[in-house]
LUMMARPA-163026 format. One record per atom (N, C-alpha, C): residue in one letter; x negated, y, z negated; atom name. Coordinates in steps of 0.2 Angstrom, whole numbers. Atoms other than C-alpha are relative to their C-alpha. Example, Ala and Ser with C-alpha at 12.3 -4.5 7.8 and 13.67 -1.06 7.14 Angstrom:
BEGIN
   code       u       v       w   site
      a      -4      -6       0      N
      a     -62     -22     -39     CA
      a      -4       6       0      C
      s       4      -6       1      N
      s     -68      -5     -36     CA
      s       4       5      -3      C
//
This chain:
BEGIN
   code       u       v       w   site
      m       3      -5       4      N
      m    -594    -663     -26     CA
      m      -7      -1       0      C
      a       7       0       0      N
      a    -612    -659     -25     CA
      a      -3      -1      -7      C
      t       3       1       6      N
      t    -624    -665     -38     CA
      t      -5       6      -2      C
      a       5      -6       2      N
      a    -633    -651     -48     CA
      a      -7      -2      -1      C
      p       7       1       1      N
      p    -651    -650     -47     CA
      p      -3      -1      -7      C
      k       3       1       7      N
      k    -662    -655     -62     CA
      k      -2       7      -3      C
      p       3      -6       2      N
      p    -667    -641     -74     CA
      p      -7       1       1      C
      t       7      -2      -2      N
      t    -683    -632     -70     CA
      t      -5       0      -5      C
      t       4       0       6      N
      t    -690    -633     -87     CA
      t      -3      -7      -1      C
      a       3       7       1      N
      a    -703    -647     -89     CA
      a       1      -2      -7      C
      k      -1       3       7      N
      k    -701    -659    -103     CA
      k      -7       1      -4      C
      k       6      -2       5      N
      k    -713    -654    -118     CA
      k      -2      -7      -2      C
      d       3       6       3      N
      d    -725    -667    -124     CA
      d      -2       2      -7      C
      g       1      -2       7      N
      g    -725    -667    -143     CA
      g      -6      -4      -3      C
      s       5       5       3      N
      s    -739    -680    -145     CA
      s      -6       4      -3      C
      g       5      -4       3      N
      g    -752    -666    -148     CA
      g       2       3      -7      C
      s      -2      -3       7      N
      s    -742    -658    -162     CA
      s       0      -5      -5      C
      s       0       5       5      N
      s    -740    -675    -170     CA
      s      -7      -2      -2      C
      i       7       1       2      N
      i    -758    -678    -170     CA
      i      -3       5      -5      C
      f       2      -5       4      N
      f    -761    -661    -177     CA
      f       3       0      -7      C
      a      -4       1       7      N
      a    -748    -664    -191     CA
      a      -4      -6      -4      C
      s       3       6       4      N
      s    -756    -681    -196     CA
      s      -7       2      -2      C
      l       7      -2       2      N
      l    -774    -674    -196     CA
      l       1       5      -6      C
      s      -1      -5       5      N
      s    -768    -659    -206     CA
      s       2      -2      -7      C
      i      -2       3       6      N
      i    -760    -669    -219     CA
      i      -6      -4      -4      C
      v       6       3       3      N
      v    -775    -680    -222     CA
      v      -6       5      -2      C
      i       5      -4       1      N
      i    -787    -666    -221     CA
      i       1       4      -7      C
      c      -2      -4       6      N
      c    -777    -655    -234     CA
      c      -1      -4      -6      C
      i       1       4       6      N
      i    -777    -670    -246     CA
      i      -7      -1      -2      C
      v       7       1       1      N
      v    -795    -673    -244     CA
      v      -3       7      -3      C
      i       2      -7       3      N
      i    -799    -654    -247     CA
      i       2       1      -7      C
      g      -2       0       6      N
      g    -788    -655    -262     CA
      g      -4      -4      -5      C
      v       4       4       5      N
      v    -797    -669    -270     CA
      v      -7       2      -1      C
      l       7      -3       1      N
      l    -814    -661    -266     CA
      l      -1       6      -4      C
      l      -1      -6       4      N
      l    -809    -645    -274     CA
      l       1      -2      -7      C
      w      -1       2       7      N
      w    -803    -653    -289     CA
      w      -6      -4      -3      C
      k       6       4       2      N
      k    -818    -665    -291     CA
      k      -6       4      -1      C
      f       6      -3       0      N
      f    -832    -654    -287     CA
      f       0       8      -2      C
      v      -1      -7       2      N
      v    -826    -636    -290     CA
      v       3       1      -7      C
      m      -3      -1       6      N
      m    -814    -637    -304     CA
      m      -3      -5      -5      C
      g       3       5       5      N
      g    -823    -652    -312     CA
      g      -7       1      -1      C
      d       7      -1       1      N
      d    -840    -644    -311     CA
      d      -2       0      -8      C
      p       2       0       8      N
      p    -849    -647    -328     CA
      p      -1       7      -3      C
      s       0      -6       3      N
      s    -852    -629    -330     CA
      s       6       3      -2      C
      n      -6      -3       3      N
      n    -834    -626    -333     CA
      n       2      -3      -7      C
      f      -1       4       7      N
      f    -835    -637    -349     CA
      f      -5       1      -5      C
      d       5       0       5      N
      d    -844    -637    -365     CA
      d      -3      -6      -1      C
      e       4       6       0      N
      e    -856    -650    -371     CA
      e       5      -6      -2      C
      e      -5       5       2      N
      e    -841    -660    -378     CA
      e       5      -2       5      C
      g      -5       2      -5      N
      g    -832    -660    -362     CA
      g       7       4       0      C
      h      -6      -4       0      N
      h    -819    -647    -367     CA
      h       0       6       4      C
      p       0      -6      -5      N
      p    -814    -633    -355     CA
      p      -2       6      -4      C
      l       2      -6       3      N
      l    -823    -617    -359     CA
      l       6       5      -1      C
      p      -6      -5       1      N
      p    -811    -603    -366     CA
      p       1       5       6      C
      g      -1      -4      -6      N
      g    -803    -594    -352     CA
      g      -2      -2       7      C
      n       2       3      -7      N
      n    -810    -605    -338     CA
      n       6      -4       3      C
      y      -6       3      -3      N
      y    -795    -608    -327     CA
      y      -1      -6       4      C
      f       2       6      -4      N
      f    -804    -620    -316     CA
      f       0      -7      -4      C
      a       0       6       5      N
      a    -807    -632    -331     CA
      a       7      -2      -2      C
      m      -7       2       2      N
      m    -789    -630    -336     CA
      m       4      -4       5      C
      i      -3       3      -6      N
      i    -783    -635    -319     CA
      i      -2      -7       1      C
      y       3       7       0      N
      y    -795    -650    -319     CA
      y       3      -4      -5      C
      s      -3       5       5      N
      s    -788    -656    -335     CA
      s       7      -2       1      C
      g      -7       2      -1      N
      g    -771    -657    -327     CA
      g       0      -8       3      C
      g       0       7      -2      N
      g    -776    -675    -321     CA
      g       0      -1       7      C
      i       1       3      -7      N
      i    -777    -685    -305     CA
      i       6       2       4      C
      i      -5      -3      -4      N
      i    -760    -678    -299     CA
      i      -1       7       3      C
      v       2      -7      -3      N
      v    -767    -661    -297     CA
      v      -3       1       7      C
      p       2       0      -6      N
      p    -777    -664    -282     CA
      p       5      -1       6      C
      l      -5       1      -5      N
      l    -762    -671    -273     CA
      l       4       6       1      C
      l      -4      -6      -1      N
      l    -752    -656    -277     CA
      l      -4       6       3      C
      m       4      -5      -4      N
      m    -766    -645    -271     CA
      m       0      -1       7      C
      g      -1       2      -7      N
      g    -766    -654    -255     CA
      g       6       2       3      C
      m      -7      -2      -3      N
      m    -747    -651    -253     CA
      m       0       7       0      C
      f       0      -7       0      N
      f    -750    -633    -257     CA
      f      -3       3       6      C
      l       4      -2      -6      N
      l    -763    -632    -243     CA
      l       4      -2       6      C
      m      -4       2      -6      N
      m    -751    -641    -231     CA
      m       5       5       1      C
      v      -5      -5      -1      N
      v    -738    -628    -234     CA
      v      -3       6       3      C
      f       4      -5      -3      N
      f    -751    -615    -230     CA
      f      -2      -1       7      C
      v       2       1      -7      N
      v    -757    -623    -214     CA
      v       5      -1       4      C
      f      -6       1      -5      N
      f    -740    -628    -207     CA
      f       3       7       1      C
      s      -3      -7       0      N
      s    -734    -610    -211     CA
      s      -3       4       5      C
      i       4      -3      -5      N
      i    -748    -603    -201     CA
      i       1      -2       7      C
      e      -1       3      -6      N
      e    -745    -615    -187     CA
      e       7       2       3      C
      r      -7      -2      -2      N
      r    -726    -612    -186     CA
      r       0       7       2      C
      f       0      -7      -1      N
      f    -729    -593    -187     CA
      f      -3       1       8      C
      f       3      -1      -6      N
      f    -740    -594    -171     CA
      f       5      -3       6      C
      v      -4       3      -5      N
      v    -729    -606    -162     CA
      v       7       4       1      C
      i      -7      -4      -1      N
      i    -712    -596    -165     CA
      i      -2       6       3      C
      n       1      -6      -3      N
      n    -720    -580    -161     CA
      n      -2      -1       8      C
      k       2       1      -7      N
      k    -727    -587    -145     CA
      k       7      -2       4      C
      a      -7       2      -3      N
      a    -709    -594    -141     CA
      a       4       6       1      C
      a      -4      -6      -1      N
      a    -702    -577    -143     CA
      a      -2       4       6      C
      g       2      -3      -6      N
      g    -713    -570    -130     CA
      g      -5       6      -2      C
      s       5      -6       1      N
      s    -724    -554    -128     CA
      s       3       6      -2      C
      g      -3      -6       2      N
      g    -711    -542    -131     CA
      g       6      -1      -5      C
      n      -5       1       5      N
      n    -696    -539    -143     CA
      n       6      -4       4      C
      v      -5       4      -3      N
      v    -683    -552    -139     CA
      v       7       3       1      C
      e      -6      -4      -1      N
      e    -668    -541    -142     CA
      e       0       5       6      C
      v       1      -5      -5      N
      v    -674    -528    -130     CA
      v       0      -4       7      C
      f       0       4      -6      N
      f    -678    -542    -117     CA
      f       7      -2       2      C
      v      -6       2      -2      N
      v    -661    -549    -118     CA
      v       5       6       3      C
      k      -4      -5      -3      N
      k    -653    -532    -115     CA
      k      -2       2       7      C
      k       2      -1      -7      N
      k    -664    -529    -100     CA
      k       3      -5       5      C
      i      -3       6      -4      N
      i    -658    -546     -93     CA
      i       7       2       1      C
      q      -7      -2      -1      N
      q    -640    -541     -96     CA
      q       1       6       5      C
      g      -1      -6      -4      N
      g    -642    -524     -88     CA
      g      -2      -2       8      C
      l       2       2      -7      N
      l    -651    -532     -72     CA
      l       6      -5       3      C
      l      -6       4      -3      N
      l    -637    -545     -71     CA
      l       6       4       2      C
      a      -6      -4      -1      N
      a    -624    -532     -72     CA
      a       0       4       7      C
      s       1      -3      -6      N
      s    -632    -524     -57     CA
      s      -1      -5       6      C
      g       1       5      -5      N
      g    -634    -540     -48     CA
      g      -7      -1       2      C
      n       7       0      -2      N
      n    -653    -539     -47     CA
      n      -3      -7      -4      C
      i       2       7       3      N
      i    -657    -558     -51     CA
      i      -8       0       1      C
      e       8       0      -1      N
      e    -675    -556     -44     CA
      e      -3       4      -5      C
      a       3      -4       6      N
      a    -679    -542     -56     CA
      a       1      -3      -6      C
      a      -1       3       6      N
      a    -672    -552     -70     CA
      a      -5      -6      -1      C
      m       5       6       1      N
      m    -683    -567     -66     CA
      m      -7       3      -1      C
      a       7      -3       1      N
      a    -698    -555     -65     CA
      a      -1       2      -7      C
      e       1      -2       7      N
      e    -694    -549     -82     CA
      e      -1      -6      -4      C
      c       1       6       4      N
      c    -694    -567     -88     CA
      c      -7      -2       1      C
      d       7       1      -1      N
      d    -711    -569     -81     CA
      d      -5       5      -4      C
      k       3      -4       4      N
      k    -717    -554     -90     CA
      k       0      -1      -7      C
      q      -2       2       8      N
      q    -709    -559    -107     CA
      q      -4      -6      -2      C
      k       3       6       1      N
      k    -715    -577    -106     CA
      k       3      -3      -6      C
      g      -3       3       6      N
      g    -711    -589    -121     CA
      g       6      -4       2      C
      s      -6       5      -1      N
      s    -697    -602    -123     CA
      s       6       4       2      C
      v      -6      -4      -1      N
      v    -683    -589    -123     CA
      v       0       2       7      C
      a       0      -2      -7      N
      a    -689    -582    -106     CA
      a       0      -6       5      C
      n       0       6      -5      N
      n    -692    -600     -99     CA
      n       8      -2       1      C
      v      -7       3       0      N
      v    -674    -605    -104     CA
      v       5       5       5      C
      i      -4      -5      -4      N
      i    -666    -589     -96     CA
      i      -2       0       7      C
      k       2       1      -6      N
      k    -677    -591     -81     CA
      k       3      -6       4      C
      s      -3       7      -3      N
      s    -671    -609     -78     CA
      s       7       2       1      C
      g      -7      -2      -2      N
      g    -653    -602     -79     CA
      g       1       4       6      C
      l       0      -4      -6      N
      l    -657    -589     -66     CA
      l      -1      -3       6      C
      k       1       4      -5      N
      k    -664    -601     -55     CA
      k       6      -4       2      C
      k      -6       4      -2      N
      k    -649    -612     -56     CA
      k       6       5       3      C
      y      -4      -5      -3      N
      y    -639    -596     -53     CA
      y      -1       1       8      C
      r       1      -1      -7      N
      r    -647    -594     -36     CA
      r       1      -7       4      C
      e      -1       7      -3      N
      e    -646    -613     -32     CA
      e       8      -1       1      C
      v      -7       1      -1      N
      v    -627    -614     -35     CA
      v       3       6       5      C
      e      -3      -6      -4      N
      e    -624    -597     -26     CA
      e      -1      -2       7      C
      a       1       2      -7      N
      a    -632    -605     -10     CA
      a       4      -7       1      C
      d      -4       6      -1      N
      d    -621    -621     -12     CA
      d       7       2       1      C
      p      -7      -1      -1      N
      p    -605    -619      -3     CA
      p       5      -5      -2      C
      n      -4       5       2      N
      n    -598    -635      -9     CA
      n       3       1      -8      C
      l      -2       0       7      N
      l    -596    -629     -27     CA
      l       5       6      -1      C
      d      -5      -6       1      N
      d    -581    -618     -33     CA
      d      -3       3      -6      C
      i       2      -4       6      N
      i    -583    -605     -47     CA
      i      -1      -4      -6      C
      e       0       4       6      N
      e    -579    -617     -61     CA
      e      -6      -5       0      C
      q       5       4      -1      N
      q    -591    -630     -55     CA
      q      -7       3      -1      C
      a       6      -4       0      N
      a    -605    -618     -52     CA
      a      -1       3      -7      C
      s       1      -2       6      N
      s    -602    -610     -69     CA
      s      -2      -5      -5      C
      l       2       6       5      N
      l    -603    -627     -78     CA
      l      -7      -2       1      C
      a       7       2      -1      N
      a    -619    -631     -69     CA
      a      -5       4      -3      C
      i       4      -5       3      N
      i    -627    -615     -74     CA
      i       0      -1      -8      C
      q      -1       1       7      N
      q    -621    -618     -92     CA
      q      -4      -6      -2      C
      k       3       7       1      N
      k    -627    -636     -92     CA
      k      -8       1       1      C
      d       7      -1      -1      N
      d    -644    -631     -85     CA
      d      -3       4      -6      C
      i       3      -4       6      N
      i    -647    -618     -99     CA
      i       0      -4      -6      C
      e      -1       5       6      N
      e    -641    -631    -112     CA
      e      -6      -5       0      C
      e       5       5       0      N
      e    -653    -644    -106     CA
      e      -7       3       0      C
      a       7      -4       0      N
      a    -668    -631    -104     CA
      a      -1       2      -8      C
      t       1      -1       7      N
      t    -664    -626    -122     CA
      t      -2      -6      -4      C
      s       1       6       3      N
      s    -664    -644    -128     CA
      s      -7      -2       1      C
      l       7       2      -1      N
      l    -682    -646    -121     CA
      l      -4       5      -4      C
      e       4      -5       4      N
      e    -688    -630    -129     CA
      e       0       1      -7      C
      m      -1      -1       7      N
      m    -681    -629    -146     CA
      m      -3      -5      -5      C
      p       3       5       4      N
      p    -687    -645    -153     CA
      p      -7       1      -2      C
      m       7      -2       2      N
      m    -705    -639    -152     CA
      m       0       5      -5      C
      l       0      -5       5      N
      l    -700    -625    -163     CA
      l       1      -3      -7      C
      e      -2       3       6      N
      e    -693    -636    -176     CA
      e      -4      -6      -2      C
      q       3       6       1      N
      q    -705    -650    -175     CA
      q      -4      -1      -7      C
      n       4       1       7      N
      n    -716    -647    -191     CA
      n       4       3      -6      C
      l      -4      -3       6      N
      l    -702    -638    -201     CA
      l       2      -6      -4      C
      t      -2       6       4      N
      t    -697    -656    -207     CA
      t      -5      -1      -6      C
      i       5       1       5      N
      i    -714    -657    -216     CA
      i       1       5      -5      C
      i       0      -5       5      N
      i    -712    -640    -225     CA
      i       7      -2      -4      C
      a      -6       1       3      N
      a    -694    -645    -229     CA
      a      -1      -6      -5      C
      t       1       6       4      N
      t    -700    -662    -236     CA
      t      -4       2      -6      C
      l       4      -2       6      N
      l    -713    -653    -247     CA
      l       4       4      -5      C
      v      -5      -3       5      N
      v    -699    -643    -255     CA
      v       1      -5      -6      C
      s      -2       4       5      N
      s    -693    -658    -264     CA
      s      -6      -5      -3      C
      v       6       4       2      N
      v    -709    -669    -264     CA
      v      -5       4      -5      C
      g       4      -4       4      N
      g    -719    -655    -272     CA
      g       3       0      -7      C
      t      -3       0       7      N
      t    -706    -654    -287     CA
      t      -1      -6      -3      C
      l       0       6       3      N
      l    -705    -672    -289     CA
      l      -7      -3      -2      C
      t       7       1       2      N
      t    -724    -674    -289     CA
      t      -2       3      -6      C
      g       2      -4       7      N
      g    -726    -660    -302     CA
      g       4      -3      -6      C
      l      -3       3       5      N
      l    -713    -669    -312     CA
      l      -3      -7      -2      C
      l       4       6       2      N
      l    -723    -685    -311     CA
      l      -6       1      -4      C
      g       6      -2       4      N
      g    -738    -676    -317     CA
      g       2       2      -7      C
      t      -3      -3       6      N
      t    -727    -668    -331     CA
      t       1      -6      -5      C
      v      -2       6       4      N
      v    -721    -686    -337     CA
      v      -6      -3      -2      C
      t       6       3       2      N
      t    -739    -693    -337     CA
      t      -3       4      -6      C
      g       3      -4       5      N
      g    -745    -678    -347     CA
      g       4      -1      -7      C
      m      -4       1       6      N
      m    -731    -680    -360     CA
      m      -1      -7      -3      C
      i       1       7       2      N
      i    -734    -699    -361     CA
      i      -7       0      -4      C
      k       6      -1       3      N
      k    -752    -694    -366     CA
      k       1       3      -7      C
      s      -1      -3       6      N
      s    -746    -682    -379     CA
      s       3      -4      -5      C
      f      -4       4       5      N
      f    -734    -694    -387     CA
      f      -5      -6      -2      C
      a       5       5       2      N
      a    -748    -707    -387     CA
      a      -5       3      -5      C
      a       4      -3       5      N
      a    -759    -695    -397     CA
      a       4       1      -6      C
      l      -4       0       6      N
      l    -745    -692    -409     CA
      l       1      -6      -4      C
      a      -1       6       2      N
      a    -743    -710    -411     CA
      a      -6      -4      -4      C
      t       6       3       3      N
      t    -760    -713    -417     CA
      t       0      -1      -8      C
      a       0       0       7      N
      a    -763    -719    -435     CA
      a      -3       6      -3      C
      g       3      -5       3      N
      g    -767    -706    -447     CA
      g       2       7       3      C
      a      -1      -6      -3      N
      a    -769    -688    -441     CA
      a       0       0       7      C
      p       0       0      -7      N
      p    -765    -685    -423     CA
      p      -6       3       3      C
      d       6      -3      -3      N
      d    -779    -682    -411     CA
      d       2       6       4      C
      q      -2      -6      -2      N
      q    -777    -664    -408     CA
      q      -3       2       7      C
      a       2      -1      -6      N
      a    -788    -664    -393     CA
      a       4      -3       6      C
      a      -4       4      -5      N
      a    -779    -678    -384     CA
      a       7       3       1      C
      l      -7      -3       0      N
      l    -762    -669    -389     CA
      l       0       6       5      C
      a       0      -6      -4      N
      a    -768    -653    -381     CA
      a      -1      -1       7      C
      n       2       2      -7      N
      n    -775    -661    -365     CA
      n       7      -3       3      C
      g      -6       2      -3      N
      g    -758    -670    -363     CA
      g       5       5       2      C
      i      -4      -5      -1      N
      i    -748    -655    -365     CA
      i      -2       5       6      C
      s       3      -4      -6      N
      s    -760    -645    -353     CA
      s       1      -4       6      C
      e      -1       4      -6      N
      e    -759    -659    -340     CA
      e       8       1       2      C
      a      -7      -1      -2      N
      a    -740    -658    -341     CA
      a       2       7       3      C
      l      -1      -7      -3      N
      l    -739    -639    -339     CA
      l      -3       2       6      C
      i       4      -1      -6      N
      i    -752    -638    -326     CA
      i       4      -3       6      C
      n      -3       4      -5      N
      n    -743    -651    -315     CA
      n       7       3       1      C
      t      -7      -4      -1      N
      t    -726    -642    -318     CA
      t      -1       6       4      C
      a       1      -7      -3      N
      a    -733    -625    -313     CA
      a      -2      -1       8      C
      t       2       1      -7      N
      t    -742    -632    -297     CA
      t       6      -3       4      C
      g      -5       3      -3      N
      g    -727    -642    -292     CA
      g       5       5       2      C
      i      -5      -6      -1      N
      i    -715    -627    -294     CA
      i      -3       5       5      C
      a       3      -4      -4      N
      a    -727    -616    -285     CA
      a       0      -2       8      C
      t      -1       3      -7      N
      t    -728    -628    -270     CA
      t       7       0       3      C
      s      -6       0      -2      N
      s    -710    -630    -269     CA
      s       3       7       2      C
      t      -3      -7      -1      N
      t    -706    -611    -270     CA
      t      -3       3       6      C
      v       3      -3      -7      N
      v    -718    -606    -256     CA
      v       3      -4       6      C
      a      -2       4      -6      N
      a    -712    -621    -245     CA
      a       7       2       2      C
      i      -7      -1      -1      N
      i    -694    -616    -247     CA
      i       1       7       3      C
      i       0      -7      -2      N
      i    -697    -597    -244     CA
      i      -2      -1       8      C
      m       2       0      -7      N
      m    -707    -601    -228     CA
      m       5      -4       5      C
      y      -5       4      -4      N
      y    -694    -614    -222     CA
      y       6       4       2      C
      n      -6      -5      -1      N
      n    -680    -601    -224     CA
      n      -2       5       5      C
      i       2      -5      -4      N
      i    -690    -588    -215     CA
      i      -1      -3       8      C
      f       1       2      -7      N
      f    -694    -599    -200     CA
      f       6      -3       3      C
      t      -6       2      -3      N
      t    -677    -606    -198     CA
      t       4       6       2      C
      s      -3      -6      -2      N
      s    -670    -589    -198     CA
      s      -2       3       7      C
      k       3      -3      -6      N
      k    -682    -584    -184     CA
      k       2      -5       6      C
      i      -2       5      -5      N
      i    -677    -600    -174     CA
      i       7       2       2      C
      d      -7      -1      -1      N
      d    -659    -596    -176     CA
      d       1       7       4      C
      k       0      -7      -4      N
      k    -662    -578    -170     CA
      k      -2      -1       7      C
      l       1       1      -7      N
      l    -670    -585    -154     CA
      l       5      -4       3      C
      t      -6       3      -3      N
      t    -656    -597    -151     CA
      t       6       4       1      C
      y      -5      -4      -1      N
      y    -644    -584    -153     CA
      y      -1       5       6      C
      s       2      -4      -6      N
      s    -653    -573    -140     CA
      s       1      -4       6      C
      i      -1       4      -6      N
      i    -653    -588    -128     CA
      i       7      -1       2      C
      d      -7       1      -1      N
      d    -635    -591    -130     CA
      d       3       7       2      C
      e      -3      -7      -2      N
      e    -631    -572    -128     CA
      e      -2       1       8      C
      a       2      -1      -7      N
      a    -641    -571    -112     CA
      a       3      -5       5      C
      g      -4       5      -4      N
      g    -634    -588    -105     CA
      g       7       2       1      C
      f      -7      -2      -1      N
      f    -617    -582    -108     CA
      f       1       6       5      C
      s       0      -6      -5      N
      s    -621    -566     -98     CA
      s      -1      -3       7      C
      i       2       2      -6      N
      i    -628    -576     -84     CA
      i       7      -4       3      C
      v      -6       3      -2      N
      v    -612    -587     -83     CA
      v       6       5       2      C
      q      -5      -5      -1      N
      q    -600    -573     -85     CA
      q      -1       5       6      C
      t       1      -4      -5      N
      t    -609    -563     -72     CA
      t       1      -3       7      C
      y      -2       4      -6      N
      y    -608    -577     -59     CA
      y       7       0       1      C
      a      -7       1       0      N
      a    -590    -580     -63     CA
      a       4       7       3      C
      s      -3      -7      -1      N
      s    -585    -561     -62     CA
      s      -2       2       7      C
      t       2      -2      -7      N
      t    -595    -558     -46     CA
      t       3      -4       6      C
      h      -2       4      -5      N
      h    -589    -573     -36     CA
      h       8       0       0      C
      k      -7       0       0      N
      k    -571    -571     -42     CA
      k       3       6       4      C
      n      -2      -6      -4      N
      n    -570    -554     -35     CA
      n      -1      -1       8      C
      n       1       2      -7      N
      n    -577    -561     -19     CA
      n       5      -5       3      C
//
């Protein structure tokens, strides 16, 4: 039995994306701290006694405490990684509509025009086209190998498509784990800020004599601001995560559909022969 050639799709290098992710996390946290300290903590947002001016939301957010800049950094991370994933996934889909592209490939396969199908892959570009083109190249290779029967050739084509897919798809999911992590971490960090704010509130109530109303108000404000920021971060993160996973699932389905057509076309064509 002849050995099948290796898949034509080159292995992707994820080191660049890892460096981007690491730098983005650090930069987002630094920006969150700077915004909290110098923009929201600007003295013009407070009165002479250090209390937030009425209706000044920057001062209110600043009063949320030291957990707030961390939550702001997480919110910026969701925003940055969502933009990055949007461009990566759109690039993977290619220059045209994926569904239309797959239909074209199926039509060309039905007519036996493999070269035209490969030309369509070159026009489409992207991960989907790369995987399908790899399968089409394998189609030509096994077709020229007289030592392979139909079952072996079909299996070789299917294996090549699966290997090419395994090289392309991880790049699409690489930074989704960060967004997924922010879903739970954002909520837990907000809860941490809520707990610290409530501790301050109860400490104000525990003072001898009349409670310190300013300290009580600051503690409650800190608790609520951290809660709101944490929920907002988690909400946006889970929405974006679900959007991107559905897009990736759609691309994977398109690859599976086209790959099945390639295998079935080879099997039916050579069975008749």
